[in-house]
C-alpha positions as CSV (number, residue, x, y, z in Angstrom):
1,M,109.3,131.4,117.5
2,A,106.3,133.7,117.5
3,H,105.8,135.5,120.9
4,F,102.3,135.9,122.4
5,P,102.0,138.2,125.4
6,R,100.8,136.7,128.6
7,S,97.5,137.9,129.9
8,D,97.8,140.7,132.5
9,P,96.6,139.4,135.9
10,Q,95.2,142.9,136.6
11,A,93.2,143.0,133.3
12,P,89.5,142.3,133.5
13,A,88.4,138.7,133.0
14,L,87.6,137.4,129.5
15,D,84.0,137.6,128.5
16,Q,83.5,133.9,128.2
17,A,80.3,133.6,126.3
18,S,78.3,130.4,126.5
19,V,80.2,127.8,124.5
20,S,77.3,125.9,123.1
21,S,74.3,128.2,122.6
22,S,75.0,131.9,122.8
23,K,75.7,133.9,119.6
24,P,79.4,134.5,119.1
25,R,80.5,138.0,120.0
26,E,81.9,139.8,117.0
27,V,85.7,140.1,117.3
28,P,87.8,141.1,114.2
29,D,89.8,138.0,113.2
30,P,91.4,138.4,109.7
31,E,93.4,135.1,110.1
32,L,90.2,133.2,110.7
33,D,88.4,134.9,107.9
34,G,91.3,134.0,105.5
35,F,91.3,130.4,106.7
36,L,87.5,130.0,106.0
37,A,87.9,131.7,102.6
38,L,90.7,129.2,101.7
39,L,88.6,126.3,103.0
40,A,85.6,127.4,100.9
41,A,87.6,126.9,97.7
42,R,88.4,123.3,98.7
43,R,85.6,121.9,100.7
44,A,81.8,121.7,100.6
45,A,79.7,124.6,101.9
46,R,78.3,122.6,104.7
47,T,81.8,121.7,105.9
48,V,82.9,125.3,105.8
49,E,79.9,126.4,107.8
50,A,80.6,123.7,110.4
51,Y,84.2,125.0,110.8
52,R,82.9,128.6,111.0
53,R,80.4,127.8,113.8
54,D,83.0,125.9,115.9
55,L,85.8,128.4,115.5
56,E,83.5,131.4,116.1
57,R,82.3,129.8,119.3
58,L,86.0,129.5,120.4
59,R,86.6,133.2,119.4
60,A,83.6,134.3,121.5
61,F,84.9,132.3,124.5
62,L,88.3,133.9,124.1
63,G,87.1,137.4,123.4
64,K,90.0,137.9,121.1
65,P,91.3,136.5,117.8
66,V,91.7,132.7,117.9
67,L,95.3,133.2,116.6
68,A,96.3,134.4,120.1
69,A,94.9,131.5,122.1
70,S,97.2,129.8,124.6
71,V,97.2,126.1,125.7
72,D,95.8,127.2,129.1
73,E,92.9,129.0,127.5
74,L,92.1,126.1,125.2
75,E,92.1,123.8,128.3
76,R,89.6,126.1,130.0
77,Y,87.5,126.1,126.9
78,T,87.4,122.3,127.0
79,A,86.6,122.2,130.7
80,E,83.8,124.7,130.0
81,M,82.3,122.4,127.4
82,R,82.5,119.4,129.7
83,A,80.8,121.4,132.4
84,E,78.0,122.3,130.1
85,G,77.4,118.6,129.5
86,L,78.4,118.5,125.8
87,S,78.9,115.1,124.3
88,A,82.4,113.7,123.7
89,A,81.8,113.8,120.0
90,T,81.0,117.5,120.0
91,I,84.0,118.4,122.1
92,A,86.3,116.3,119.9
93,R,84.8,117.9,116.8
94,R,85.3,121.5,118.1
95,T,88.9,120.7,119.2
96,A,89.6,119.1,115.8
97,A,88.5,122.3,114.1
98,A,90.9,124.3,116.3
99,R,93.7,121.9,115.5
100,T,93.1,122.3,111.8
101,F,93.1,126.1,112.1
102,F,96.3,126.2,114.0
103,R,97.9,123.8,111.6
104,H,97.0,126.2,108.8
105,L,98.6,129.1,110.8
106,K,101.8,127.1,111.1
107,L,101.9,126.3,107.4
108,I,101.6,130.0,106.5
109,G,104.1,131.1,109.2
110,S,101.6,133.0,111.4
111,R,102.2,130.8,114.4
112,A,105.1,128.5,115.4
113,D,103.1,126.0,117.4
114,N,99.7,124.3,117.5
115,P,98.3,124.7,121.0
116,A,95.2,122.6,120.3
117,A,97.4,119.6,119.6
118,E,98.2,119.5,123.3
119,I,94.5,119.2,124.3
120,A,93.5,115.7,125.3
121,L,90.4,114.6,123.5
122,P,87.6,112.8,125.4
123,R,87.1,109.2,124.6
124,R,84.4,108.7,122.1
125,T,82.1,105.7,122.3
126,R,81.6,104.5,118.7
127,R,77.9,103.5,118.3
128,L,77.1,100.7,116.0
129,P,75.3,101.8,112.9
130,R,71.6,101.1,112.7
131,T,70.4,99.2,109.7
132,L,67.3,97.8,108.1
133,S,66.7,94.1,108.0
134,A,66.7,92.6,104.5
135,G,63.0,92.2,104.7
136,E,62.5,95.9,105.7
137,A,64.7,97.0,102.8
138,E,62.6,95.0,100.4
139,R,59.4,96.6,101.8
140,L,60.8,100.1,101.4
141,I,61.8,99.4,97.8
142,D,58.4,97.8,97.0
143,A,56.7,100.9,98.4
144,A,58.3,102.8,95.5
145,K,55.7,101.7,92.9
146,G,54.0,103.4,90.0
147,T,54.6,104.6,86.5
148,T,54.6,108.3,86.8
149,P,57.9,110.2,86.2
150,R,58.3,110.9,90.0
151,A,57.4,107.3,91.0
152,L,60.1,106.0,88.6
153,R,62.6,108.5,90.0
154,D,61.8,107.5,93.6
155,K,62.2,103.8,92.7
156,A,65.6,104.5,91.0
157,L,66.7,106.6,93.9
158,V,66.0,104.0,96.7
159,E,67.4,101.2,94.6
160,L,70.6,103.2,94.0
161,L,71.0,104.2,97.7
162,Y,70.5,100.6,98.9
163,G,72.0,98.8,95.9
164,A,75.3,100.9,95.7
165,G,75.6,102.4,99.2
166,L,75.9,105.9,98.0
167,R,76.0,108.9,100.4
168,V,73.0,111.2,99.8
169,S,75.3,114.0,98.7
170,E,76.9,111.6,96.1
171,A,73.4,110.5,94.9
172,V,72.0,114.0,94.4
173,T,75.2,115.3,92.6
174,L,75.6,112.2,90.4
175,E,75.3,113.2,86.8
176,K,73.3,111.3,84.2
177,N,76.5,110.2,82.4
178,G,77.9,108.8,85.6
179,V,75.8,105.7,85.3
180,D,76.9,102.9,82.9
181,L,73.9,100.6,82.5
182,D,75.7,98.2,80.1
183,E,78.5,97.6,82.5
184,R,76.1,97.9,85.5
185,A,78.3,100.4,87.3
186,V,78.2,103.9,88.7
187,R,81.1,106.3,88.8
188,V,80.9,108.3,92.1
189,L,82.7,111.5,93.1
190,G,83.1,111.0,96.9
191,K,84.7,112.9,99.8
192,G,87.8,114.8,99.0
193,G,87.1,114.6,95.2
194,K,88.0,111.0,95.1
195,Q,86.4,108.9,92.4
196,R,85.3,105.3,92.8
197,V,83.3,102.9,90.7
198,V,80.6,100.9,92.4
199,P,78.8,97.9,90.7
200,L,75.1,97.9,90.3
201,G,72.8,95.0,91.0
202,R,70.3,93.9,88.3
203,Q,67.3,95.5,90.1
204,A,69.0,98.8,90.6
205,A,70.2,98.9,87.0
206,E,66.7,98.1,85.7
207,A,65.1,100.8,87.9
208,L,67.6,103.3,86.6
209,R,66.9,102.2,83.0
210,R,63.2,102.7,83.4
211,Y,63.7,106.1,85.0
212,L,66.1,107.3,82.3
213,A,63.8,106.1,79.5
214,R,60.3,106.9,80.8
215,G,60.7,109.2,83.8
216,R,63.6,111.6,83.6
217,P,62.7,113.0,80.1
218,H,59.4,114.3,81.4
219,L,61.2,116.0,84.3
220,D,64.1,117.4,82.3
221,R,62.8,120.9,81.5
222,R,66.1,122.7,82.0
223,R,68.6,120.4,80.4
224,R,70.2,119.7,83.7
225,P,73.2,117.2,84.0
226,E,72.1,115.7,87.4
227,L,70.7,112.2,87.3
228,F,67.9,112.9,89.8
229,L,65.6,115.8,89.1
230,N,62.7,117.4,91.1
231,A,59.2,118.1,89.9
232,K,60.3,121.5,88.6
233,G,63.2,120.2,86.5
234,G,65.9,121.3,88.9
235,G,68.4,119.0,90.6
236,L,67.0,116.9,93.5
237,T,68.3,118.2,96.8
238,R,69.4,116.4,100.0
239,S,66.2,117.4,101.8
240,G,64.2,116.3,98.8
241,A,65.8,112.8,99.0
242,F,65.1,112.7,102.8
243,L,61.4,113.5,102.2
244,I,61.1,110.8,99.4
245,L,62.4,108.2,101.8
246,R,60.2,109.3,104.6
247,R,57.2,109.1,102.4
248,L,58.2,105.6,101.2
249,A,58.8,104.5,104.8
250,E,55.3,105.5,105.8
251,S,53.9,103.6,102.8
252,A,56.0,100.5,103.8
253,G,54.7,100.5,107.4
254,L,58.2,101.6,108.7
255,E,58.8,104.3,111.2
256,P,59.4,107.4,108.9
257,G,61.7,109.2,111.4
258,R,64.0,106.2,111.4
259,V,64.5,105.9,107.6
260,H,67.0,108.2,106.0
261,P,69.6,107.9,103.2
262,H,72.5,106.9,105.4
263,L,70.4,104.1,106.9
264,L,70.3,102.5,103.5
265,R,74.1,103.0,103.1
266,H,74.5,101.2,106.5
267,S,72.2,98.5,105.4
268,F,74.0,98.1,102.1
269,A,77.3,97.5,103.9
270,T,75.9,95.2,106.6
271,H,74.0,93.0,104.1
272,L,77.1,92.6,101.9
273,L,79.2,91.4,104.8
274,E,76.4,89.1,106.0
275,G,76.3,87.7,102.5
276,G,80.0,86.9,102.5
277,A,81.6,89.9,100.9
278,D,85.2,90.7,102.0
279,L,85.9,93.7,104.1
280,R,88.3,95.4,101.7
281,S,85.8,95.2,98.8
282,V,83.1,96.8,101.0
283,Q,85.6,99.5,102.1
284,E,86.3,100.4,98.4
285,M,82.6,100.4,97.5
286,L,81.8,102.7,100.4
287,G,84.7,105.0,99.7
288,H,86.1,104.8,103.3
289,A,89.6,106.1,103.7
290,D,90.0,104.1,107.0
291,L,89.3,100.4,107.2
292,S,88.4,100.7,110.9
293,T,85.3,102.7,109.8
294,T,84.1,99.7,107.6
295,E,84.9,97.3,110.4
296,L,82.0,98.7,112.5
297,Y,79.7,96.8,110.1
298,L,81.3,93.5,111.1
299,H,80.2,94.2,114.7
300,V,76.6,94.7,113.4
301,S,76.7,91.4,111.5
302,D,78.2,89.6,114.6
303,R,75.4,91.1,116.8
304,R,72.7,90.0,114.4
305,R,74.1,86.5,114.2
306,R,74.2,86.2,118.0
307,E,70.6,87.5,118.2
308,A,69.4,85.0,115.6
309,Y,71.2,82.2,117.4
310,F,69.7,82.9,120.8
311,A,66.3,83.3,119.3
312,A,66.3,80.1,117.2
313,H,68.4,77.4,118.8
314,P,66.5,75.2,121.3
315,H,69.4,74.9,123.7
316,A,70.4,78.6,123.4
317,K,67.1,80.3,124.0
318,R,67.4,82.7,126.9
319,K,64.9,82.2,129.7
320,S,62.4,85.0,130.1
């Protein structure tokens, strides 16, 4: 059992920097640096950066390497976050980052326990995903019109996001050979490197066919493997996809700030369930590891059905 010295009651108090907004104070922490380097070899850069921010905030609070944290110190850290009014989701995420780090330390034998595992997480209220109505989705797709290479790309992108429920990261990293138009299917590399095959609707397949035949060849100046290319011939980025959807939303008369790639993924799942698809199939198409994540879309469908009932049935209409 690894021994960690108790803090000296006569020692000066820890420099507990602001948990949420201050810049973390530099404290040498080779174990943390090693953990982040290992993580970088396995996870996406954005994920690694999120772990780095959360763990460096904890290190700044402690004023010493995270390795040496005690349960009491982690409880004070959690109390500090609550006092600052941080959301339950943020507190849970930061605690989860600490748990993962200490789990890593146990695996390599640098620590015998996981003090973060003893920290009670705040209850998180799961918000129902927002979605487009079927009519709004059609308006958004119809706004992607034109015959220029970029217009054909935009049409194919919005059809794929809504027609296959892809995450934006999956769409922009999808390679040209990942689409099988004859079988009307797309092979997606999802979270954790897991592959899944998602069927394509007729309209999505046709939009992709036109883009590949008459749009992408004019954009492909660098012989890139990605399916979606930008105006300079490079791979389309996440921010580029966001901007395309905002522009289309404005043209469709929708609120631009409300429309983003994940909204189309939510709409894809909700509209499938409303149309009678079974939950397990939707889970597989979305690439969810946990069925409970997919079940949220059932609640959206139930809510919409109730709203439609109260709005339409003569004996159910609510009095104003």
